C-alpha positions as CSV (number, residue, x, y, z in Angstrom):
1,M,-10.8,6.4,28.3
2,C,-11.1,2.5,27.2
3,D,-14.6,2.0,27.7
4,D,-16.0,4.9,26.9
5,L,-14.0,4.6,23.3
6,I,-15.6,1.1,22.9
7,K,-19.1,1.1,23.9
8,F,-18.6,4.9,20.9
9,I,-16.9,2.1,18.7
10,R,-20.3,-0.2,19.5
11,E,-22.6,2.0,18.7
12,L,-21.4,3.5,15.7
13,Y,-21.3,-0.3,14.3
14,N,-24.7,-1.1,15.9
15,S,-23.3,-4.4,17.6
16,N,-22.6,-5.6,20.3
17,D,-21.0,-9.1,18.9
18,F,-16.8,-9.5,17.6
19,I,-16.1,-5.9,15.8
20,P,-13.3,-6.6,12.9
21,L,-10.1,-3.8,12.0
22,H,-11.8,-3.9,8.7
23,A,-14.6,-6.6,7.0
24,P,-15.8,-6.8,3.3
25,R,-18.8,-5.6,1.8
26,F,-20.6,-7.5,-0.7
27,N,-23.8,-6.3,-1.3
28,G,-24.2,-6.2,-5.2
29,N,-23.1,-8.2,-8.4
30,E,-20.9,-10.0,-6.6
31,K,-22.1,-13.3,-6.7
32,K,-24.1,-12.5,-9.7
33,Y,-20.7,-12.6,-11.8
34,L,-19.3,-14.6,-9.6
35,E,-21.8,-17.3,-10.9
36,D,-21.0,-16.2,-13.9
37,T,-17.2,-16.5,-14.3
38,I,-17.5,-20.0,-13.2
39,D,-20.4,-21.2,-16.0
40,S,-17.3,-19.7,-18.4
41,T,-15.5,-22.4,-17.2
42,F,-12.4,-18.9,-17.4
43,V,-11.2,-19.3,-13.6
44,S,-8.3,-18.5,-13.8
45,S,-5.9,-15.7,-15.5
46,V,-7.7,-15.8,-19.3
47,G,-10.9,-14.0,-19.0
48,K,-12.8,-11.3,-20.4
49,Y,-13.1,-10.0,-16.5
50,V,-9.8,-9.8,-15.8
51,E,-8.6,-6.9,-18.6
52,D,-12.4,-5.7,-18.0
53,F,-11.1,-4.7,-14.2
54,E,-7.9,-3.9,-15.8
55,L,-9.7,-1.1,-17.3
56,K,-12.5,-0.2,-14.7
57,V,-9.1,0.9,-12.5
58,C,-7.1,3.0,-14.9
59,E,-10.1,4.9,-15.2
60,Y,-11.1,4.8,-11.4
61,T,-7.6,6.0,-10.8
62,G,-6.6,8.5,-13.7
63,S,-3.6,6.4,-14.5
64,K,-2.7,5.0,-18.2
65,F,-2.0,1.0,-17.6
66,A,-2.7,-1.3,-14.9
67,I,-2.0,-4.9,-15.0
68,A,-3.3,-6.8,-12.2
69,T,-1.0,-9.4,-10.0
70,V,-2.2,-12.5,-8.1
71,N,-1.6,-10.3,-5.1
72,G,-0.1,-6.3,-3.9
73,T,3.7,-8.3,-2.4
74,S,3.4,-9.8,-6.9
75,A,3.0,-6.0,-7.6
76,L,6.0,-4.7,-6.2
77,H,8.3,-7.6,-6.4
78,S,7.2,-7.1,-10.3
79,S,7.7,-2.7,-10.0
80,L,11.3,-3.1,-8.8
81,R,12.3,-5.4,-11.3
82,L,11.1,-3.2,-13.9
83,A,13.3,-0.4,-11.9
84,S,16.4,-2.7,-12.6
85,V,16.7,-3.6,-8.2
86,E,19.2,-6.5,-9.0
87,Q,21.6,-8.6,-6.9
88,G,23.6,-6.0,-4.9
89,T,21.5,-2.9,-5.0
90,E,20.0,-1.0,-2.2
91,V,16.4,0.5,-2.0
92,I,15.2,3.0,0.2
93,T,11.9,3.0,2.1
94,Q,10.5,4.3,4.9
95,S,10.2,1.7,8.6
96,L,7.1,2.1,8.9
97,T,5.5,0.2,6.8
98,F,4.4,-3.4,6.0
99,V,7.2,-6.2,5.6
100,A,6.2,-7.2,2.0
101,T,7.5,-3.6,1.0
102,S,11.3,-4.4,2.6
103,N,9.9,-8.2,1.5
104,A,10.0,-7.6,-2.1
105,I,13.1,-5.0,-2.5
106,R,15.1,-8.3,-0.9
107,Y,13.2,-10.7,-3.5
108,C,14.9,-9.0,-5.9
109,G,19.2,-9.5,-4.0
110,A,18.8,-6.0,-3.5
111,K,19.1,-4.7,0.2
112,P,16.9,-2.8,1.8
113,I,18.2,1.0,3.7
114,F,15.1,2.6,6.3
115,I,14.7,6.0,5.9
116,D,11.9,7.8,8.7
117,V,8.7,9.6,8.3
118,N,7.1,12.4,8.7
119,P,4.8,12.4,11.3
120,L,1.8,14.1,10.1
121,T,2.0,12.0,6.8
122,L,3.2,9.1,8.3
123,G,4.6,7.9,5.3
124,L,9.0,8.7,4.4
125,C,9.7,12.1,5.1
126,P,11.1,15.0,2.2
127,V,13.4,15.9,4.9
128,S,15.5,12.3,6.5
129,L,15.7,11.3,2.3
130,E,17.3,14.3,1.4
131,T,19.6,14.4,4.4
132,F,20.8,11.0,3.9
133,L,20.6,10.9,-0.2
134,D,23.0,14.4,0.7
135,E,24.9,12.8,3.4
136,R,26.0,9.0,2.7
137,C,26.0,8.8,-1.4
138,E,27.7,9.9,-3.7
139,S,26.8,11.2,-7.9
140,R,28.9,9.1,-9.9
141,N,29.8,10.1,-13.6
142,D,27.7,6.9,-15.0
143,G,24.8,8.9,-14.0
144,F,23.4,6.3,-10.4
145,C,23.0,7.2,-6.8
146,W,25.4,5.4,-4.9
147,N,25.9,4.6,-1.6
148,K,29.5,5.6,-0.3
149,A,29.9,2.9,2.3
150,S,28.1,0.2,0.7
151,G,29.0,1.0,-2.3
152,R,26.0,-0.4,-4.1
153,K,23.9,2.1,-6.5
154,I,20.3,3.1,-5.3
155,A,18.0,1.4,-8.1
156,A,14.7,3.2,-6.5
157,C,12.9,4.6,-3.5
158,I,9.3,2.6,-2.0
159,V,6.9,5.4,-0.2
160,M,3.8,3.9,1.4
161,H,0.9,6.0,1.5
162,T,0.6,4.2,5.0
163,F,-2.8,3.5,5.9
164,G,-3.8,5.4,2.8
165,F,-2.5,9.2,4.1
166,P,-0.7,9.9,0.5
167,A,2.7,11.1,1.6
168,E,4.7,14.2,0.6
169,L,4.8,12.8,-2.7
170,D,6.3,16.1,-4.9
171,K,8.9,16.9,-2.8
172,I,9.7,13.1,-2.8
173,K,9.2,12.8,-6.8
174,I,11.9,16.3,-6.8
175,I,14.8,14.6,-4.6
176,C,14.9,11.2,-6.1
177,N,14.9,12.4,-9.8
178,R,17.8,14.9,-8.6
179,Y,19.6,11.9,-7.5
180,N,17.9,9.6,-10.3
181,I,16.2,6.7,-8.9
182,K,13.5,6.0,-9.5
183,L,10.4,6.6,-7.9
184,I,8.0,3.6,-6.8
185,E,4.1,5.0,-4.9
186,D,3.5,1.4,-2.3
187,A,0.1,2.3,-2.3
188,A,-1.7,-1.4,-1.1
189,G,-4.2,0.5,1.2
190,S,-4.8,4.2,-0.4
191,M,-7.5,2.9,-3.5
192,G,-9.3,6.3,-3.1
193,S,-7.0,8.1,-2.3
194,L,-6.0,11.5,-3.6
195,Y,-2.8,13.4,-3.8
196,K,-3.3,17.3,-4.5
197,N,-6.9,16.4,-6.7
198,V,-4.8,13.5,-8.4
199,H,-5.8,9.4,-7.6
200,V,-2.3,8.8,-5.6
201,G,-0.5,6.3,-7.8
202,N,0.1,8.5,-11.1
203,V,3.9,10.2,-9.9
204,G,6.3,7.6,-9.4
205,H,7.8,5.5,-12.0
206,L,5.3,2.4,-11.4
207,S,3.1,1.7,-8.1
208,I,1.2,-0.6,-6.6
209,L,-2.5,-1.6,-5.5
210,S,-3.3,-4.4,-3.3
211,F,-6.5,-5.7,-2.5
212,N,-6.4,-8.9,-0.1
213,G,-9.5,-9.4,1.8
214,N,-9.0,-5.7,4.3
215,K,-8.5,-3.1,1.9
216,I,-10.8,-1.1,0.2
217,I,-12.2,-3.5,-2.0
218,T,-11.0,-6.4,-2.5
219,T,-10.5,-9.3,-4.9
220,G,-10.1,-12.2,-1.9
221,G,-6.7,-11.8,-2.9
222,G,-5.0,-9.4,-5.9
223,G,-2.6,-6.4,-7.0
224,I,-1.9,-4.4,-9.4
225,I,0.6,-2.3,-10.9
226,L,-0.4,1.0,-12.3
227,T,2.2,3.1,-14.9
228,N,1.6,5.7,-17.3
229,N,4.5,4.5,-19.5
230,E,3.6,1.9,-22.3
231,D,6.6,0.0,-22.3
232,L,6.6,-0.9,-18.6
233,A,3.4,-1.3,-19.1
234,K,4.1,-4.0,-22.0
235,K,7.2,-5.7,-19.8
236,A,4.9,-5.5,-17.0
237,K,2.1,-7.6,-18.6
238,H,4.5,-9.6,-20.4
239,I,6.8,-11.5,-16.9
240,T,3.5,-11.0,-14.9
241,T,2.5,-13.9,-17.3
242,T,5.7,-16.1,-17.6
243,S,7.6,-14.4,-19.9
244,K,5.4,-16.1,-22.4
245,V,6.2,-15.1,-25.8
246,N,3.0,-14.8,-27.7
247,H,2.7,-18.0,-30.6
248,P,-1.4,-19.9,-31.9
249,W,0.5,-23.2,-30.0
250,K,4.6,-23.0,-28.9
251,I,4.9,-22.2,-26.0
252,E,8.3,-20.2,-25.2
253,H,9.5,-18.5,-22.4
254,D,12.2,-15.6,-23.1
255,E,13.2,-14.1,-20.2
256,V,12.7,-15.3,-16.2
257,G,9.0,-14.3,-15.1
258,Y,6.5,-15.0,-12.6
259,N,3.7,-16.6,-12.9
260,Y,2.0,-14.1,-11.8
261,R,-1.7,-12.4,-13.4
262,M,-4.8,-11.6,-11.6
263,P,-7.5,-15.1,-11.9
264,N,-10.4,-14.3,-13.6
265,L,-12.5,-15.6,-10.5
266,N,-11.2,-12.7,-8.5
267,A,-11.2,-10.2,-11.0
268,S,-15.0,-10.8,-11.4
269,L,-15.3,-9.8,-7.6
270,G,-13.5,-6.8,-8.2
271,I,-15.5,-5.4,-10.6
272,A,-18.4,-5.4,-8.6
273,Q,-16.3,-4.3,-5.6
274,M,-15.3,-2.0,-8.3
275,E,-20.1,-1.0,-8.6
276,S,-20.0,0.0,-4.2
277,L,-16.7,1.8,-4.2
278,P,-18.4,5.2,-4.6
279,A,-20.0,4.3,-1.5
280,Y,-17.6,2.8,0.2
281,L,-15.9,5.4,0.4
282,K,-18.4,8.6,2.0
283,N,-19.3,6.2,4.3
284,K,-15.6,6.2,5.4
285,R,-15.2,9.3,5.5
286,D,-18.0,9.9,7.4
287,I,-17.4,7.6,9.5
288,A,-14.0,8.7,9.9
289,G,-15.7,12.4,10.8
290,Q,-17.4,11.0,13.8
291,Y,-13.6,8.9,15.0
292,N,-12.4,13.1,15.0
293,K,-15.0,14.4,16.4
294,W,-14.9,11.2,18.9
295,C,-10.9,12.4,19.8
296,G,-11.9,16.0,19.8
297,E,-14.7,16.2,23.0
298,N,-12.2,12.8,24.1
299,D,-8.8,15.2,23.8
300,V,-7.6,12.0,21.5
301,Q,-5.7,12.9,19.0
302,F,-7.3,11.1,15.6
303,M,-5.3,10.9,12.6
304,I,-6.8,13.7,10.0
305,E,-5.9,13.3,6.5
306,P,-2.8,16.2,5.4
307,K,-2.7,19.7,4.0
308,N,-4.2,19.3,-0.2
309,T,-4.9,15.6,-0.1
310,K,-8.2,13.6,0.7
311,S,-8.0,10.0,2.4
312,N,-9.0,7.3,1.5
313,Y,-9.1,6.4,5.9
314,W,-8.6,3.0,5.0
315,L,-7.4,2.6,8.7
316,N,-8.8,5.2,11.2
317,T,-5.6,6.2,13.6
318,I,-5.6,7.6,17.5
319,V,-2.3,8.4,18.6
320,T,-2.0,8.2,22.4
321,I,0.2,9.5,24.7
322,D,2.7,7.0,25.1
323,K,3.1,3.1,25.2
324,K,1.6,2.6,27.7
325,Q,-1.8,4.2,26.7
326,R,-1.1,1.7,22.9
327,D,-1.5,-1.1,25.2
328,S,-3.9,-0.5,27.6
329,V,-6.2,0.7,25.0
330,L,-5.5,-2.3,22.6
331,L,-5.8,-5.1,26.1
332,A,-9.3,-3.7,27.2
333,T,-10.6,-3.3,23.6
334,N,-9.5,-6.4,22.3
335,N,-10.5,-8.0,25.3
336,A,-14.1,-6.3,25.3
337,N,-13.9,-8.4,21.0
338,V,-13.3,-5.4,19.6
339,M,-10.9,-5.3,17.4
340,T,-7.5,-3.1,17.3
341,R,-4.0,-3.4,16.3
342,P,-1.1,-1.3,16.9
343,A,1.2,-0.7,14.0
344,W,3.9,-2.8,12.8
345,T,6.9,-3.7,13.7
346,P,9.0,-1.4,12.6
347,M,11.2,-2.8,9.9
348,H,14.3,-2.1,11.2
349,N,13.5,-4.2,13.8
350,L,12.1,-7.1,13.0
351,S,15.8,-9.3,13.1
352,I,16.2,-10.0,9.5
353,N,16.9,-6.9,8.4
354,S,19.3,-6.2,11.4
355,D,21.7,-6.1,8.7
356,C,20.3,-3.0,6.8
357,E,21.3,0.8,7.5
358,S,19.1,3.3,8.9
359,S,19.1,6.5,8.9
360,D,18.0,8.8,12.4
361,L,14.1,7.8,13.3
362,T,13.3,9.2,15.8
363,N,9.9,9.5,14.7
364,T,9.3,5.7,13.3
365,E,10.3,5.0,17.1
366,W,7.6,7.5,18.5
367,L,5.1,6.4,16.3
368,A,5.2,2.6,16.9
369,D,4.7,2.9,20.6
370,R,1.3,4.8,20.4
371,I,-0.3,4.3,17.6
372,V,-3.7,2.2,17.6
373,N,-5.3,1.6,14.3
374,L,-9.7,1.3,14.8
375,P,-12.7,-1.1,13.2
376,S,-13.0,0.9,9.8
377,S,-14.7,-1.5,8.2
378,P,-17.4,0.5,5.9
379,N,-20.8,0.8,7.6
380,I,-22.8,-0.6,5.1
């Protein structure tokens, strides 16, 4: 299987050279807009491209407000703070996720709780979430959800749309509402993914996107906070701009804030990338279709978009028979200069999270032993 897979990927990308997992493409106005930014001298967080980029992301996603940040992790950290996650609280999330998800919770002085995923979506499992809340938590007279064992308030729940596959948002939202838990969507790799014909990021209390170099579109480094709440949007912009009070010359800050705003230089790159986004998404769906066809012909399980969703197929994913086969695929492909990767080490298996509570994680551990991400760059 390995030799045939390598041959297929090389034919797909028409290359005998190193094939990366997901490389950025710059075939539009990137240089033009970058030069314009440099000529303007407004290369930091003040400049026209930052607000233009925010507006374009709003137009594309349907979100009412967008606040651009230096990266996806800073956007997630800020969103957690806006959701009143603080020292001594807890945040439910999935164990099958990138470490930034749990790190951002820690930045707030809160503790993650790790819940299992649905093997069909790779995202937070509503059944696992509901079981955990029903069995281990309680709603108190103050209106909040409390962990009976730890005595801590459950302040928020982060659902991640893994590899661009939308999670079961409606079911998760209903459960969170019942327990008065704020839902945050970690849509870091999901620009262009739809849930029931609506762009991901519009169901949660707050949501984030990432524009890192390995995402669908990139600003080099960058992220964005999405919300449909005007007050939250104003607060988000305030705290990500060091909580500086508006004044013609006086420099004053009214609370602890963060220097998290996206620089104009990065935003100019994002504007050009947004212009190419429809073509990238179309091309990536074609690539996913070819992978799916090859997998069907070779008895390999290929992850397809869940029902009622449209995935951006950020990272094309296969599920091997077992860990032994996974490791064989990873070894053979990488030795052949075809970059493949396993899933992230589940968060509950990291020593930094050894003090965290978790639910039964059968699906998470099964998938972590079998997932392989294949080269997924737009082939343009």
